[in-house]
C-alpha positions in Angstrom: 118.8 121.0 163.6 121.1 122.9 161.2 124.8 123.0 162.0 127.6 124.9 160.3 130.0 123.0 158.1 133.0 121.8 160.0 136.1 120.1 158.8 136.1 116.3 159.2 138.7 114.6 161.4 140.3 111.3 160.6 138.7 108.2 162.0 139.9 107.0 165.3 142.6 104.3 164.7 141.6 100.8 165.6 142.8 99.9 169.1 143.8 96.2 169.5 142.1 94.3 172.3 144.0 94.1 175.6 145.9 91.0 176.3 144.7 88.6 178.9 141.6 86.5 179.3 139.6 86.2 176.0 136.1 87.6 176.3 133.1 85.4 175.7 131.6 85.7 172.3 128.3 87.7 172.1 125.0 86.1 171.2 125.2 87.5 167.6 128.7 86.1 167.2 127.6 82.7 168.5 124.6 82.7 166.1 126.8 83.8 163.2 129.2 81.0 164.0 126.4 78.4 164.1 125.0 79.8 160.9 128.3 79.6 159.1 128.7 76.0 160.2 125.3 75.2 158.9 126.0 76.8 155.6 129.2 74.9 154.8 127.3 71.8 153.5 125.1 74.1 151.3 128.2 75.8 149.9 129.6 72.4 149.1 126.3 71.4 147.5 126.3 74.5 145.4 129.8 73.9 144.2 129.0 70.3 143.4 126.0 71.4 141.3 128.3 73.7 139.4 130.9 71.0 139.0 128.3 68.5 137.8 127.1 71.0 135.2 130.6 71.6 134.0 131.2 67.9 133.7 128.0 67.4 131.7 129.0 70.2 129.3 132.5 68.7 128.9 131.1 65.3 128.3 128.7 66.5 125.7 131.4 68.6 124.0 133.7 65.6 123.9 131.0 63.4 122.4 130.1 65.9 119.7 133.1 68.0 118.8 135.5 65.6 117.1 133.2 63.2 115.3 134.0 63.7 111.6 136.1 66.7 112.5 139.6 65.3 112.4 141.5 65.8 109.1 144.6 64.0 108.1 147.5 66.0 106.7 149.9 63.1 105.9 150.4 62.3 102.2 153.0 60.1 100.5 154.3 58.5 103.7 156.8 55.7 103.4 155.7 52.0 104.0 159.2 50.7 104.4 158.5 49.1 107.8 155.3 47.4 106.7 155.7 43.7 105.6 155.1 43.2 101.9 152.7 40.3 102.5 150.6 42.7 104.5 150.6 45.4 101.9 149.7 42.8 99.2 147.4 40.7 101.5 143.7 40.5 102.2 141.6 43.0 104.1 141.5 41.2 107.4 144.7 41.6 109.5 145.4 39.7 112.7 148.4 38.8 114.7 148.1 35.1 115.9 151.2 34.2 117.9 152.5 37.7 117.3 152.9 37.1 113.5 151.1 39.5 111.1 148.6 37.5 109.0 146.1 38.7 106.4 143.0 36.9 105.3 141.0 37.5 102.1 137.3 37.1 101.8 136.3 33.8 100.0 135.1 34.1 96.4 131.5 34.8 95.8 131.3 36.2 99.4 130.5 39.7 100.5 131.4 41.1 103.9 129.1 44.1 104.1 130.6 46.7 106.4 129.3 50.1 107.5 131.3 52.9 109.1 130.7 55.9 111.4 127.4 54.9 113.0 125.1 54.5 114.7 123.0 57.3 113.4 119.4 57.7 114.7 118.1 58.5 111.2 120.0 56.2 108.8 121.2 53.2 110.9 117.6 51.9 111.7 116.8 52.1 108.0 119.9 50.0 107.2 119.0 47.5 109.8 115.5 47.2 108.4 116.9 46.5 104.9 119.3 43.9 106.3 116.6 42.1 108.2 114.3 42.2 105.2 116.9 40.5 103.0 118.2 38.2 105.8 121.7 39.6 105.4 124.2 40.3 108.2 126.3 43.3 108.4 129.5 44.3 110.2 129.2 47.8 111.7 132.3 49.7 112.8 130.9 52.0 115.4 132.1 55.4 116.8 132.1 55.1 120.6 130.6 58.6 121.2 127.7 57.7 118.8 127.2 54.4 120.6 126.9 56.2 124.0 124.4 58.6 122.5 122.3 56.0 120.8 122.6 52.8 122.8 119.2 51.4 121.8 120.2 51.2 118.2 123.3 49.2 119.0 121.3 46.9 121.2 118.9 46.2 118.3 121.8 45.8 115.9 123.5 43.1 118.0 120.2 41.3 118.8 119.4 41.2 115.1 122.6 39.1 114.6 124.9 41.8 113.2 128.6 42.1 114.1 130.1 45.3 115.5 133.7 46.6 115.7 135.5 49.6 117.2 135.9 52.7 115.0 137.5 54.8 117.9 135.5 56.9 120.3 135.9 60.3 118.5 136.7 59.3 114.9 140.2 60.5 115.1 143.3 59.4 113.1 145.2 57.3 115.6 148.4 57.5 113.5 149.2 60.9 115.1 148.3 60.0 118.7 150.4 58.7 121.5 149.8 55.3 123.1 147.7 56.7 125.9 145.3 58.3 123.5 145.1 55.2 121.4 144.3 53.1 124.5 141.7 55.6 125.7 139.9 55.7 122.3 139.6 51.9 122.2 138.7 51.4 125.9 136.1 54.1 125.9 134.4 52.6 122.8 134.5 49.2 124.5 132.8 50.6 127.6 130.1 52.2 125.4 129.5 48.9 123.7 129.3 47.1 127.1 126.9 49.7 128.4 124.7 49.7 125.3 124.6 46.0 124.3 126.5 44.1 127.1 129.3 43.0 124.8 132.9 43.9 123.8 134.5 43.1 120.4 137.8 42.1 119.0 137.2 43.9 115.6 138.8 47.3 114.8 138.8 49.6 111.8 140.8 52.8 111.9 139.1 56.0 110.7 140.3 57.1 107.2 141.7 53.7 106.5 141.1 52.0 103.1 143.0 49.0 101.6 146.0 47.3 103.2 148.4 48.8 100.6 147.6 52.2 102.2 149.3 51.2 105.5 152.4 53.3 106.2 155.1 53.7 108.8 152.8 56.0 110.9 149.8 53.7 111.1 151.6 50.3 111.2 152.7 50.6 114.9 149.0 51.2 115.8 147.9 48.0 114.1 150.8 46.1 115.6 150.0 47.3 119.1 146.3 46.5 118.8 147.2 43.1 117.3 149.2 42.3 120.3 146.1 43.1 122.4 144.0 40.6 120.3 142.3 42.9 117.9 141.6 42.1 114.3 142.0 45.1 112.0 139.5 45.2 109.1 140.3 47.0 105.8 138.4 47.0 102.5 139.0 45.9 99.0 135.9 47.4 97.5 134.6 50.9 98.2 131.1 52.1 97.3 132.2 55.7 97.8 128.6 56.4 98.9 129.8 59.4 101.0 130.4 61.2 97.8 126.7 60.8 96.9 127.4 60.0 93.2 124.0 58.5 92.6 122.4 55.2 93.3 123.6 53.4 90.2 127.2 54.5 90.7 127.1 53.3 94.4 125.9 49.9 93.2 128.5 49.7 90.4 131.5 50.8 92.6 130.5 48.3 95.4 130.5 45.3 93.0 133.7 43.2 93.0 135.2 42.0 89.7 135.1 38.4 88.3 133.3 36.8 91.2 136.0 37.7 93.8 135.1 38.0 97.4 135.2 41.4 99.0 135.1 43.5 102.1 132.7 46.2 100.9 132.4 49.6 102.5 129.2 51.6 103.0 128.4 54.3 105.5 125.3 54.5 107.8 126.2 57.8 109.4 128.5 60.9 108.9 126.2 62.8 106.5 123.1 62.6 104.3 122.8 58.9 103.4 119.5 58.7 101.4 121.4 57.4 98.4 122.9 54.7 100.5 119.5 53.6 101.7 118.2 53.6 98.2 121.2 51.7 96.7 121.5 49.0 99.4 118.5 46.9 98.4 119.4 47.1 94.8 123.0 46.1 95.6 121.9 43.1 97.7 119.5 41.9 95.0 122.1 42.3 92.4 124.8 40.3 94.3 122.4 37.6 95.3 121.4 37.2 91.6 125.2 36.8 90.8 125.3 33.9 93.3 127.0 35.8 96.2 126.4 35.1 99.8 126.7 37.6 102.6 128.6 37.1 105.9 130.3 38.9 108.7 134.1 39.4 109.3 134.0 36.5 111.7 132.2 34.4 109.2 134.8 35.1 106.5 137.6 34.0 108.7 136.0 30.9 110.3 136.6 28.2 107.6 135.6 25.4 109.8 132.3 27.1 110.8 130.5 28.5 107.7 128.5 31.5 108.6 124.7 31.0 108.1 123.4 33.7 105.9 120.6 34.7 108.2 120.9 37.6 110.5 118.6 36.4 113.1 120.5 33.5 114.6 121.0 33.2 118.3 124.2 33.5 120.3 127.1 35.9 120.1 129.1 36.6 117.0 132.6 35.1 117.2 134.2 38.6 117.6 131.8 39.4 120.4 132.5 38.7 124.1 130.0 39.1 127.0 130.8 42.1 129.1 131.1 41.3 132.8 132.3 42.8 136.0 133.6 46.3 136.2 133.5 46.7 132.4 129.8 46.2 132.3 129.0 48.5 135.2 131.4 51.2 134.0 129.8 51.0 130.6 126.3 51.4 132.0 127.5 54.4 134.0 128.9 55.9 130.9 125.6 55.4 129.0 123.7 56.9 132.0 126.0 59.9 132.1 125.6 60.5 128.4 121.8 60.2 128.7 121.9 63.0 131.3 124.1 65.1 129.1 121.8 64.4 126.1 118.9 65.7 128.0 120.6 68.5 129.9 122.5 70.3 127.2 119.5 70.8 124.9 117.4 72.0 127.9 120.2 74.4 128.8 120.4 75.6 125.2 116.7 76.4 125.2 117.2 78.1 128.6 120.1 80.1 127.1 117.8 81.5 124.4 115.2 82.5 127.0 117.9 84.0 129.3 119.5 85.8 126.4 116.2 87.4 125.4 115.5 88.3 129.0 118.9 89.9 129.5 118.8 91.9 126.3 115.2 92.9 127.1 116.2 94.0 130.5 119.1 96.1 129.1 116.8 97.7 126.6 114.1 98.4 129.2 116.7 99.8 131.6 118.1 102.2 129.0 114.8 103.5 127.8 113.2 103.9 131.2 116.3 105.3 132.8 116.5 108.0 130.1 112.9 108.8 130.6 113.3 108.9 134.3 116.3 111.2 134.1 114.6 113.6 131.7 111.4 113.6 133.7 113.2 114.4 137.0 115.5 117.0 135.6 112.8 119.2 133.9 112.6 122.7 135.3 109.0 122.4 136.0 109.3 119.1 137.8 108.6 119.2 141.5 107.1 117.1 144.3 105.2 120.0 145.8 106.1 122.7 148.3 109.7 122.3 149.6 110.0 120.1 152.7 111.9 122.2 155.3 110.8 120.6 158.6 113.2 118.7 160.7 113.6 114.9 160.3 115.0 112.1 162.4 118.1 110.2 161.2 118.4 106.7 162.7 121.9 105.1 162.8 121.8 101.5 163.9 125.3 100.5 165.1 126.9 97.3 166.1 130.7 97.5 166.6 131.1 100.4 164.3 134.0 102.1 166.1 136.0 102.5 163.0 133.2 104.2 161.0 130.8 105.9 163.4 132.8 109.2 163.8 133.0 109.9 160.1 129.3 109.0 159.8 128.2 111.4 162.6 130.5 114.2 161.5 129.0 114.0 157.9 125.5 114.3 159.4 126.6 117.3 161.4 127.3 119.2 158.2 123.7 118.6 156.9 122.0 121.6 155.3 118.7 120.2 156.4 117.6 120.3 160.1 117.9 116.9 161.7 118.1 115.0 164.9 120.4 112.0 165.0 119.6 108.8 167.0 122.4 106.3 167.3 120.9 103.0 168.4 123.8 101.0 169.8 122.9 97.3 169.4 125.0 95.8 172.2 128.4 96.9 170.8 131.4 95.6 172.5 134.0 97.9 171.0 133.0 101.2 172.6 130.9 102.5 169.7 128.3 104.1 172.0 131.0 105.8 174.2 132.8 107.1 171.1 129.5 108.6 169.7 128.8 110.4 172.9 132.3 111.6 173.3 132.2 113.5 170.1 129.8 116.0 171.7 128.0 116.7 168.4 124.8 118.7 168.9 121.5 117.0 168.1 123.0 113.5 168.5 121.4 111.0 171.0 122.7 107.6 171.8 120.1 104.9 172.6 121.5 101.6 174.0 119.9 98.2 173.7 120.9 94.6 174.2 122.1 92.9 171.1 118.9 92.1 169.1 119.8 92.7 165.5 119.4 95.5 162.9 115.6 95.4 162.5 115.1 95.7 166.3 117.6 98.6 166.4 115.8 100.4 163.6 112.4 99.9 165.3 113.8 101.2 168.5 115.0 104.3 166.7 111.6 104.9 165.2 110.1 104.7 168.6 112.5 107.4 169.9 112.1 109.6 166.8 110.6 113.0 167.4 109.7 113.8 163.8 107.3 112.5 161.2 110.0 111.7 158.6 112.7 109.2 159.6 115.9 108.7 157.6 117.6 105.3 158.0 121.3 104.7 157.2 124.1 102.3 158.1 126.7 103.0 160.6 129.5 102.8 158.0 127.8 105.4 155.6 128.8 109.0 155.0 126.2 111.6 153.8 127.0 114.7 151.7 125.7 118.0 153.2 122.7 118.1 150.9 121.8 114.4 151.0 119.1 114.7 153.6 117.6 117.8 152.0 117.3 116.0 148.6 116.1 112.7 150.2 113.1 114.2 151.9 111.7 116.4 149.1 109.5 113.7 147.6 107.5 113.7 150.8 105.8 116.8 149.6 103.6 114.3 147.8 101.3 112.9 150.5 101.1 109.6 148.5 104.9 109.0 149.0 105.6 106.7 151.9 109.3 106.0 151.4 112.3 107.3 149.3 115.3 105.3 148.1 118.6 107.2 147.9 121.6 106.8 145.7 124.1 104.6 147.4 127.8 105.0 146.3 130.8 102.8 147.0 133.3 104.9 148.9 136.2 102.5 149.0 136.5 102.1 145.3 140.3 102.4 145.0 140.8 98.6 145.3 140.0 96.2 142.5 137.1 94.5 144.4 135.8 98.0 145.4 135.9 99.2 141.8 133.9 96.1 140.7 131.3 96.8 143.3 131.3 100.5 142.2 130.4 99.4 138.6 127.7 97.1 140.0 126.2 99.8 142.2 126.0 102.4 139.4 124.8 100.1 136.7 122.9 97.3 138.4 121.4 99.1 141.4 120.8 102.7 140.5 119.9 102.1 136.9 117.5 99.5 138.1 115.9 101.8 140.6 115.2 104.4 137.9 113.3 101.7 135.9 111.4 100.4 139.0 110.6 104.0 140.0 108.8 104.7 136.7 107.0 101.4 136.9 106.0 102.2 140.5 107.3 98.9 141.8 110.6 99.7 143.6 111.5 96.5 145.4 114.2 97.7 147.8 115.1 100.8 149.7 118.8 100.4 150.4 119.8 100.1 154.0 122.6 102.6 153.4 120.2 105.5 152.6 116.4 105.5 152.8 113.7 107.8 154.2 110.2 106.8 155.5 107.1 108.4 156.8 107.0 107.3 160.4 103.2 106.8 160.0 103.9 104.3 157.1 106.5 102.4 159.0 104.2 101.9 162.0 101.2 101.0 159.7 103.0 98.0 158.3 104.3 96.8 161.7 107.8 98.3 161.6 111.0 96.6 160.6 110.5 92.9 160.6 113.1 90.3 161.4 111.2 87.6 159.4 113.8 87.8 156.6 117.5 88.7 156.2 116.5 91.6 153.8 114.5 93.8 156.2 114.9 96.7 153.7 113.2 94.6 150.9 110.6 93.3 153.3 109.4 96.7 154.4 109.6 98.2 150.9 107.2 95.5 149.6 105.0 95.9 152.7 104.7 99.6 151.9 103.7 98.9 148.3 101.0 96.5 149.5 99.7 99.1 152.0 99.2 101.5 149.2 102.1 103.8 149.7 104.3 105.0 146.8 108.0 104.4 146.9 110.3 106.5 144.8 113.9 107.0 143.9 115.9 110.3 144.5 119.1 110.2 142.5 120.5 113.4 143.9 120.5 112.1 147.5 123.9 110.4 147.6 125.4 108.3 150.4 128.9 106.9 150.4 129.1 103.5 152.0 131.9 101.1 152.7 131.6 98.0 150.5 133.1 94.7 151.6 136.8 94.7 151.2 137.5 91.0 150.8 135.9 88.1 148.9 134.8 86.4 152.1 133.0 89.5 153.3 131.5 90.1 149.9 130.2 86.5 149.8 128.6 86.9 153.2 126.9 90.2 152.3 125.6 89.1 148.9 124.5 85.7 150.2 122.5 87.5 152.8 121.0 89.9 150.2 120.1 87.1 147.8 118.6 84.8 150.3 116.9 87.6 152.1 115.3 88.8 148.8 114.0 85.3 148.2 112.6 85.2 151.7 110.8 88.5 151.3 109.3 87.5 147.9 108.0 84.3 149.5 106.7 86.1 152.5 104.7 88.5 150.3 103.6 85.8 147.7 100.0 86.4 148.5 100.2 89.8 146.7 100.0 87.9 143.4 96.3 87.2 144.1 95.5 90.3 146.1 93.4 93.2 144.8 94.2 96.9 145.0 97.7 98.3 145.5 98.9 94.9 146.9 97.7 93.1 143.8 99.2 95.7 141.5 102.7 95.2 143.1 102.2 91.4 143.0 101.3 91.3 139.3 103.8 94.0 138.2 106.7 94.3 140.7 106.9 90.7 141.9 107.3 89.1 138.4 109.9 91.7 137.5 111.9 91.1 140.7 111.7 87.3 140.3 112.7 87.5 136.7 115.5 90.1 136.9 116.9 89.4 140.4 116.4 85.6 140.8 115.6 83.7 137.6 117.8 85.6 135.1 120.8 85.8 137.3 120.6 82.1 138.2 120.6 81.1 134.6 122.8 83.9 133.3 125.9 81.7 133.8 124.6 79.8 130.8 126.0 82.6 128.6 129.5 82.1 130.0 129.3 78.3 130.2 128.1 78.1 126.6 130.7 80.6 125.5 133.5 78.5 126.9 131.8 75.4 125.5 131.7 76.9 122.0 135.2 78.2 122.2 136.5 74.7 123.1 134.3 72.5 121.0 132.6 74.5 118.3 134.0 77.7 116.9 136.5 79.7 119.0 136.3 82.9 116.8 132.5 83.0 116.6 132.1 82.3 120.3 134.6 85.0 121.2 132.9 87.6 118.9 129.5 86.7 120.5 130.9 87.2 124.0 132.5 90.5 123.0 129.1 91.6 121.5 127.3 91.0 124.8 130.1 92.8 126.7 129.8 95.7 124.3 126.0 96.0 125.1 126.8 95.9 128.8 129.5 98.6 128.4 127.0 100.8 126.6 124.5 100.4 129.5 127.2 101.0 132.1 128.5 104.0 130.3 125.1 105.5 130.2 124.5 104.8 133.8 127.8 106.4 134.7 126.8 109.5 132.6 123.5 109.8 134.5 125.3 109.6 137.8 128.1 111.9 136.9 130.7 109.2 137.4 134.2 108.9 135.8 134.4 106.5 132.9 137.8 105.2 133.8 136.3 102.5 136.1 134.7 100.9 133.1 138.2 99.7 132.0 137.8 97.1 134.7 134.5 95.8 133.4 135.9 93.0 131.2 137.8 91.6 134.1 134.7 92.0 136.2 132.8 89.8 133.8 135.4 87.1 133.9 135.9 86.9 137.7 133.6 89.0 139.9 130.4 88.0 138.1 131.2 84.3 138.4 131.4 84.7 142.2 128.0 86.4 142.2 126.6 83.4 140.3 127.9 81.1 142.9 126.4 83.2 145.7 123.0 83.1 144.1 123.2 79.4 143.5 124.2 79.0 147.1 121.2 81.1 148.1 118.8 79.0 146.0 120.2 75.8 147.5 119.6 77.2 151.0 116.1 78.3 150.1 115.2 74.9 148.6 116.6 73.1 151.6 114.8 75.3 154.1 117.9 76.8 155.7 117.9 79.9 157.8 120.6 82.4 158.5 121.0 85.2 161.0 122.0 88.7 160.1 125.8 88.9 159.9 128.1 91.7 160.8 130.8 92.7 158.2 134.2 93.7 159.3 134.7 97.5 158.9 137.9 99.4 158.2 136.7 103.0 158.3 138.1 103.7 154.8 135.1 105.8 153.7 135.4 109.5 154.5 133.5 112.6 153.5 133.7 112.7 149.7 135.3 115.7 148.1 133.0 115.5 145.1 130.6 113.4 143.2 132.9 112.1 140.6 135.1 110.0 142.8 
């Protein structure tokens, strides 16, 4: 029926429950309570998965970021606190009995040392050369590299070479506090224990050279380590191979003068080392021809036990100790964690590329198709057919909607299209049905039923409907006077079985409401334009949708098989051959969740329900006809854009933070801002199409930092529930009645 416009009245204020005996909870409340209790472990599991991913990223960043990246700025520091016999002594520094003592390498003896490894490319080649010439080496290893390449270290030790600590992240310890120094050493020892089952007493500081370079900054570090039993190893001959001066220069610079012994420095990592690999055999041959022997640091200091020249002897080197107990197991745990990070981060990086392409592709598709949809639907010649003027039935399922039902019904009373209104009270306990009847609005009927859920209430409404077209809405939603008239016009096309309306957030004055407003306009309505053109609309919103009664009955009505009955019936209509379209001018103002807890519950139900619906209709992928068309066009798009891409979209944020902390802050920030700019362009265009005010877009950067992360967690939670086979009943959100009849479309 048509009713004249009447001024709306304020919603009835909430009446607190009477004091006295507490009423027994309803069946739905008990089910919701049980469901909430069942979901807590899954929420915890989702958070643990996110925490594990964060830890993996932090571990990988810690392993990679600082190696070779630390730069010293100290020059010309005083050495007044360093003993003269140390500055003028040999390259091997120890503290027996607490007294600083240096040892020189015996004449005609070479201690061949290598820094910065292990490297998966160059270190195996060095080991192959040493084995070929039966020469031992002493490798000063970076702990992060050890943890990433434990197999190389294991081979190195088994071959009879000696290893020492070169810190965990290749950082200059002179500038670090005692806690950092201890951590760098202990972490490297754990890596050695996990990789080769040993620890070592040898240490070489990054950026060190000869003993005469020790200064007042570095001396306390050597003293402290000496007290802990470490032997610090310096050099007295440097090949400078890192400069890549040429093979002949490397050999020349590594040769000691006048038959003196030497601790000689080469590098097996830290850069391109092909010249080192080429120079090393030539150097060994040259020194052997001069009568030199090769030994390790331990061999050079053990006068009573001459070191055999071979590298294949059994037993441990003197500097090595068998790792046992907690050290061994913690080391193995570290190696295992790094192995996980080494596999996970590259896989996530590849996923990031795929997700990035998918996200950008979606934005491009949305912009192009939304523009085409808008131009097509706003042409003067466009029309669905003869105007639809016949009366329709509006079904309002209601469960404890006392705060909202009056505004909803009064907005319907102003409809410019003839309607009947059927309020289906689903066992409300707050007087919703009585309030609806007391309003005395013409054309409004109240149908009562025992609490059975929203799908059952909608089905009951369809059975009581007198007309062939039924409009379904929520009990907290307000229609504009022309909403129903716009919504039913597509039914002039006999192929149309259902129409999705344009849902708007009415309570957008709060921060969380504004965030949802942006999401509705950009994510939901822009998506629907795209899906409409592709003829694979996945969801008719529960807040505003219209159906042919014949189509609803043909597919078996509103099913309670899933939590997303609106998505379920929409897909069922596609499979039955009906066309589902979007009418942008049919606007409904709905009350969005007003708290984070309510928002979580709603979006969790939506996400999980969508997954249930997709699984329920999975056979459409192999069907023929209309069902197969939706299965091979709509289903992949919904899975890609509403499940897969959102699940992995956090990679963009995770890698942005990762890059800011461990790689290049400026480049990462610019990349993030570029993605935000693309999203702002899409959002601005969506706001333009919907006639919305742009001021809400000022909140979009904050939405990306806070709100979007919560949506990620909700989706992860839903995926965990789906994978673990959990089920959840439909949950009722707490209403406030904040949404009134809108004064205009701009809000």
